[in-house]
VEXDREN-2710 file (C-alpha; in Angstrom, 1 decimal):
% VEXDREN-2710
k/r/px/py/pz
1/UNK/0.1/0.0/-0.1
2/UNK/1.0/3.5/-1.0
3/UNK/0.9/5.4/2.3
4/UNK/0.3/8.7/0.2
5/UNK/-2.7/7.6/-1.3
6/UNK/-4.0/6.6/2.2
7/UNK/-3.4/10.2/3.1
8/UNK/-5.1/11.7/0.2
9/UNK/-8.3/9.4/0.9
10/UNK/-8.4/10.6/4.7
11/UNK/-8.0/14.1/3.8
12/UNK/-10.8/13.7/1.2
13/UNK/-13.2/12.3/3.9
14/UNK/-12.2/15.0/6.6
15/UNK/-12.7/17.9/4.2
16/UNK/-15.5/16.6/2.2
17/UNK/-14.1/17.5/-1.3
18/UNK/-11.2/16.8/-3.6
19/UNK/-10.7/20.6/-3.7
20/UNK/-10.2/21.0/-0.1
21/UNK/-8.0/17.8/0.2
22/UNK/-5.7/19.2/-2.6
23/UNK/-5.5/22.2/-0.7
24/UNK/-4.4/20.6/2.4
25/UNK/-1.8/18.4/0.9
26/UNK/-0.6/20.9/-1.7
27/UNK/-1.3/18.5/-4.5
28/UNK/-3.3/19.2/-7.6
29/UNK/-7.0/18.2/-7.9
30/UNK/-6.0/15.3/-10.5
31/UNK/-3.1/14.3/-8.3
32/UNK/-5.6/13.8/-5.2
33/UNK/-8.2/12.1/-7.6
34/UNK/-5.4/9.7/-8.8
35/UNK/-4.5/8.4/-5.4
36/UNK/-7.9/7.8/-4.5
37/UNK/-8.2/5.8/-7.4
38/UNK/-4.9/4.0/-6.8
39/UNK/-6.4/2.9/-3.2
40/UNK/-9.5/1.8/-4.4
41/UNK/-7.9/-0.5/-7.1
42/UNK/-5.5/-2.0/-4.4
43/UNK/-8.6/-2.5/-1.7
44/UNK/-11.0/-3.7/-4.4
45/UNK/-13.7/-1.4/-3.4
46/UNK/-15.3/2.0/-4.1
47/UNK/-14.4/4.4/-1.0
48/UNK/-16.3/7.1/-1.9
49/UNK/-20.2/8.0/-3.0
50/UNK/-19.0/10.4/-5.6
51/UNK/-23.0/11.6/-6.0
52/UNK/-22.8/13.0/-2.6
53/UNK/-22.0/16.7/-2.0
54/UNK/-19.9/17.0/0.3
55/UNK/-18.3/13.4/-0.7
56/UNK/-19.0/11.0/1.8
57/UNK/-17.4/7.5/2.2
58/UNK/-19.2/4.2/1.4
59/UNK/-19.6/1.4/4.0
60/UNK/-16.3/0.2/2.9
61/UNK/-14.9/3.8/2.9
62/UNK/-16.0/4.2/6.6
63/UNK/-13.9/0.9/7.5
64/UNK/-10.9/2.0/5.4
65/UNK/-11.0/5.5/6.9
66/UNK/-11.1/4.0/10.5
67/UNK/-8.4/1.6/9.9
68/UNK/-6.6/4.1/7.8
69/UNK/-6.4/6.7/10.3
70/UNK/-5.2/4.3/12.9
71/UNK/-2.5/3.0/10.8
72/UNK/-1.4/6.7/10.0
73/UNK/-1.0/7.1/13.8
74/UNK/1.2/4.2/14.2
75/UNK/3.3/5.3/11.4
76/UNK/3.8/8.7/13.1
77/UNK/4.5/6.9/16.3
78/UNK/6.9/4.6/14.6
79/UNK/8.8/7.6/12.8
80/UNK/9.0/9.2/16.6
81/UNK/10.0/6.3/18.3
82/UNK/12.7/5.6/16.3
83/UNK/14.0/9.0/15.5
84/UNK/17.6/9.3/16.9
85/UNK/16.6/12.2/18.8
86/UNK/13.6/10.9/20.5
87/UNK/11.6/14.0/19.4
88/UNK/7.8/13.8/19.0
89/UNK/6.6/15.1/15.5
90/UNK/3.9/15.1/13.4
91/UNK/0.4/17.1/14.0
92/UNK/-1.5/17.4/17.1
93/UNK/-5.3/18.3/16.1
94/UNK/-6.6/19.8/19.3
95/UNK/-10.6/20.9/19.5
96/UNK/-11.4/23.6/22.2
97/UNK/-14.9/24.7/23.2
98/UNK/-15.2/28.3/23.4
99/UNK/-15.5/28.3/26.9
100/UNK/-12.4/26.7/27.7
101/UNK/-10.5/28.9/24.9
102/UNK/-9.5/31.7/27.2
103/UNK/-7.9/28.9/29.9
104/UNK/-6.6/26.8/27.1
105/UNK/-4.8/28.8/24.7
106/UNK/-2.7/30.7/27.1
107/UNK/-0.1/28.7/29.4
108/UNK/-1.4/25.1/28.5
109/UNK/-0.9/25.6/24.9
110/UNK/2.6/27.6/25.4
111/UNK/3.8/24.7/27.5
112/UNK/3.0/22.1/24.8
113/UNK/4.7/24.4/22.2
114/UNK/7.6/24.7/24.4
115/UNK/8.0/21.0/25.4
116/UNK/7.4/19.8/21.8
117/UNK/8.6/22.2/19.2
118/UNK/8.6/19.7/16.4
119/UNK/4.9/19.0/17.0
120/UNK/2.5/21.1/14.5
121/UNK/-0.3/22.0/17.1
122/UNK/-3.5/23.0/15.2
123/UNK/-6.4/23.9/17.3
124/UNK/-9.9/23.6/15.9
125/UNK/-12.8/25.5/17.8
126/UNK/-16.5/24.4/18.2
127/UNK/-19.2/23.4/20.2
128/UNK/-18.6/20.5/22.8
129/UNK/-21.0/17.9/21.0
130/UNK/-19.6/18.4/17.7
131/UNK/-15.8/18.3/19.3
132/UNK/-16.7/15.0/20.9
133/UNK/-18.3/13.4/17.8
134/UNK/-14.9/14.5/15.6
135/UNK/-12.6/12.9/18.2
136/UNK/-14.6/9.6/18.1
137/UNK/-14.3/10.0/14.1
138/UNK/-10.6/10.5/14.2
139/UNK/-10.9/13.8/12.7
140/UNK/-9.5/15.4/16.1
141/UNK/-6.8/13.8/18.2
142/UNK/-8.1/15.4/21.6
143/UNK/-10.7/18.0/22.7
144/UNK/-11.3/19.9/25.8
145/UNK/-15.3/20.1/26.0
146/UNK/-18.0/20.9/28.5
147/UNK/-21.0/18.7/28.9
148/UNK/-23.9/19.3/31.1
149/UNK/-23.2/18.1/34.7
150/UNK/-24.3/14.8/35.0
151/UNK/-23.6/14.0/31.1
152/UNK/-20.5/11.9/30.3
153/UNK/-18.3/11.5/27.2
154/UNK/-19.1/8.2/25.2
155/UNK/-17.5/5.1/26.7
156/UNK/-15.3/4.5/24.0
157/UNK/-13.2/7.7/24.6
158/UNK/-10.6/7.8/27.4
159/UNK/-12.2/11.1/29.3
160/UNK/-10.7/12.9/32.2
161/UNK/-12.8/14.9/34.2
162/UNK/-11.4/18.7/34.9
163/UNK/-14.3/19.6/37.3
164/UNK/-17.6/21.5/37.5
165/UNK/-17.7/25.0/35.8
166/UNK/-20.1/27.2/37.6
167/UNK/-22.3/29.9/35.9
168/UNK/-24.3/32.8/37.1
169/UNK/-27.5/34.7/35.6
170/UNK/-27.1/38.4/35.2
171/UNK/-29.5/41.1/34.3
172/UNK/-29.1/44.9/34.0
173/UNK/-28.4/46.5/37.2
174/UNK/-31.4/48.9/36.6
175/UNK/-33.7/46.1/35.9
176/UNK/-36.4/45.6/38.6
177/UNK/-35.8/42.0/39.5
178/UNK/-34.9/40.4/43.2
179/UNK/-31.3/39.4/43.2
180/UNK/-33.0/35.9/44.1
181/UNK/-35.3/34.4/41.9
182/UNK/-36.6/31.1/40.8
183/UNK/-37.0/29.1/37.6
184/UNK/-40.7/30.2/37.0
185/UNK/-39.8/34.1/37.4
186/UNK/-36.5/33.5/35.1
187/UNK/-38.8/31.9/32.4
188/UNK/-40.9/35.1/32.0
189/UNK/-37.8/36.8/30.7
190/UNK/-36.0/36.7/27.3
191/UNK/-32.7/35.3/26.9
192/UNK/-29.4/36.5/25.5
193/UNK/-27.3/33.3/25.1
194/UNK/-24.9/31.3/23.3
195/UNK/-25.8/29.7/20.1
196/UNK/-27.4/26.1/20.2
197/UNK/-24.5/23.6/20.9
198/UNK/-23.0/25.7/24.2
199/UNK/-23.1/23.3/27.0
200/UNK/-24.3/25.6/29.6
201/UNK/-27.3/26.5/27.3
202/UNK/-27.9/22.8/27.0
203/UNK/-28.1/22.7/30.8
204/UNK/-30.4/25.4/31.0
205/UNK/-32.6/24.2/28.7
206/UNK/-32.9/20.9/30.1
207/UNK/-33.8/22.1/33.3
208/UNK/-36.6/24.3/32.0
209/UNK/-38.1/21.5/29.7
210/UNK/-38.1/19.2/32.9
211/UNK/-40.1/22.0/34.9
212/UNK/-42.4/22.4/31.5
213/UNK/-41.4/26.1/31.5
214/UNK/-40.9/28.2/28.4
215/UNK/-37.6/29.3/27.0
216/UNK/-37.6/32.4/25.1
217/UNK/-34.5/33.5/23.1
218/UNK/-34.1/36.9/22.6
219/UNK/-30.6/37.0/20.9
220/UNK/-28.2/34.2/20.0
221/UNK/-24.5/35.8/20.1
222/UNK/-21.2/33.9/20.4
223/UNK/-18.9/36.7/22.0
224/UNK/-19.6/36.6/25.7
225/UNK/-18.6/40.5/25.9
226/UNK/-21.3/41.2/23.2
227/UNK/-23.9/39.4/25.2
228/UNK/-23.1/41.1/28.3
229/UNK/-23.5/44.4/26.7
230/UNK/-26.7/43.4/25.1
231/UNK/-27.7/42.3/28.9
232/UNK/-26.7/45.7/30.4
233/UNK/-28.9/47.4/27.6
234/UNK/-31.8/45.5/29.2
235/UNK/-32.5/42.7/26.4
236/UNK/-33.0/40.1/28.6
237/UNK/-31.1/37.8/31.3
238/UNK/-27.7/36.1/30.7
239/UNK/-25.8/33.3/31.7
240/UNK/-21.9/33.6/32.2
241/UNK/-18.9/32.4/34.2
242/UNK/-18.1/34.0/37.4
243/UNK/-14.5/35.0/35.8
244/UNK/-15.9/36.3/32.6
245/UNK/-18.5/38.5/34.9
246/UNK/-15.3/39.9/36.8
247/UNK/-13.5/40.6/33.7
248/UNK/-16.2/42.2/31.8
249/UNK/-15.8/45.9/31.1
250/UNK/-19.7/45.9/31.6
251/UNK/-19.8/44.4/35.0
252/UNK/-20.7/47.6/36.9
253/UNK/-23.9/47.6/34.6
254/UNK/-25.1/44.3/35.5
255/UNK/-26.0/42.4/38.8
256/UNK/-26.3/38.7/39.5
257/UNK/-29.3/37.1/40.2
258/UNK/-29.3/33.9/42.1
259/UNK/-31.9/31.2/41.8
260/UNK/-33.1/29.4/44.9
261/UNK/-34.0/26.0/42.9
262/UNK/-31.3/25.7/40.4
263/UNK/-27.6/26.0/40.6
264/UNK/-26.5/25.7/36.6
265/UNK/-23.1/24.1/36.1
266/UNK/-21.2/22.1/33.7
267/UNK/-18.1/19.8/33.6
268/UNK/-15.1/20.3/31.9
269/UNK/-13.7/17.0/30.1
270/UNK/-10.5/16.2/28.3
271/UNK/-11.1/13.4/25.7
272/UNK/-9.2/11.3/23.3
273/UNK/-9.2/8.2/21.6
274/UNK/-6.9/5.3/22.9
275/UNK/-4.3/4.6/22.6
276/UNK/-2.8/8.0/22.5
277/UNK/0.6/6.8/21.0
278/UNK/3.4/9.3/20.6
279/UNK/0.7/12.2/21.6
280/UNK/0.1/10.8/25.0
281/UNK/2.9/13.3/26.7
282/UNK/1.7/16.3/24.7
283/UNK/-2.1/15.4/25.7
284/UNK/-1.3/15.0/29.1
285/UNK/0.8/18.4/29.4
286/UNK/-1.9/20.1/27.9
287/UNK/-4.8/18.5/30.2
288/UNK/-2.8/19.2/33.2
289/UNK/-2.0/22.8/32.2
290/UNK/-5.9/23.4/31.3
291/UNK/-6.8/21.8/34.6
292/UNK/-4.7/23.9/36.7
293/UNK/-5.6/27.1/34.9
294/UNK/-9.6/26.2/35.8
295/UNK/-8.7/25.7/39.3
296/UNK/-6.8/29.0/39.3
297/UNK/-9.6/30.9/37.4
298/UNK/-12.1/29.3/40.3
299/UNK/-9.9/31.1/43.2
300/UNK/-9.5/34.4/41.4
END
C-alpha cells in the first residue's frame, strides 16, 4: 500500500471534497483523484460516494477511513519512536470549546509548544457535541469540552474529568428583579445566550424543559462580551461564568441573580481515543495545564 494514497483518501473524507483535500495536501486536484483511484484499485472497493455533496465515504470507505487513520497514527508513532533524537513530531489536532479557549490558549498551549517544538499543533474551535464526535471519528486527536453536569463522554473515549464549572445569571443593574429568583420568574424573561450547542445553554434548557417552563430566546451571540453588553442594555437575562463577569467591561452595569432552585453548572472534560501513542505526553501536558488554569480561575 502506498501511504500517500491513504493520506489523500483520509484528507478527502475529513474535508468533504477533492478541492479542499488538494489544498490541505498542496497537491493538484487530479493528483488527489489519482491517489484515491489507486487506493480503490488496491483494496478492490469503491470508497467514496461520488454523487454526494460533500463527498462521503461508502460503507467500505468508513471502514477504510477508521483503519487508515489508525495506521497513519501508528506510522507517526513509529517515526517518533525510532528517531535518533526521540523528538515528538507530526501533527496534534486539538479541539477546544469556546468556554475553555481563554484558559486553554494561554499557558497550557504555550507549554505544549515549548516542550514539543517539532509538533505542529492545530487548534479547532467548536461546540462540545461536535468536538466529541470529531474525536470519535478520528478527525481530532483530543478535545477539551464542556458537557451538562451529569452527562459523560462516550464510553469508547478516554475521558479525564477536569471539574465542574459554575455559571451565574445576570441582568441589567437597573432592571427591577430581585437578587434571588426562581426558575418560573426567570422563564418569564427573554434570554441573551450562546448559540445552540453550548453546554451551558443545553444544561439550562434541559432544566426548563423538565419543569415545563418556556425558554424564550431574544438574542443568540457567540461572543461573551457582546452578550453582556446586550444584557446591560436590558435585552434580557444572560448566563455567564463568574470569571467572565469579573473581567467584563460591563460588570458595573450588571447584577447577578441567584436562583433558589437551580445552580447551573457544566463539567469540563479532556477526551481522546485510545491509544494516544506518540501524543500521550502532549495530551497529558495540555490536560494538566488546562486543569490548573481552571482551578486558578475558580480561586480568582
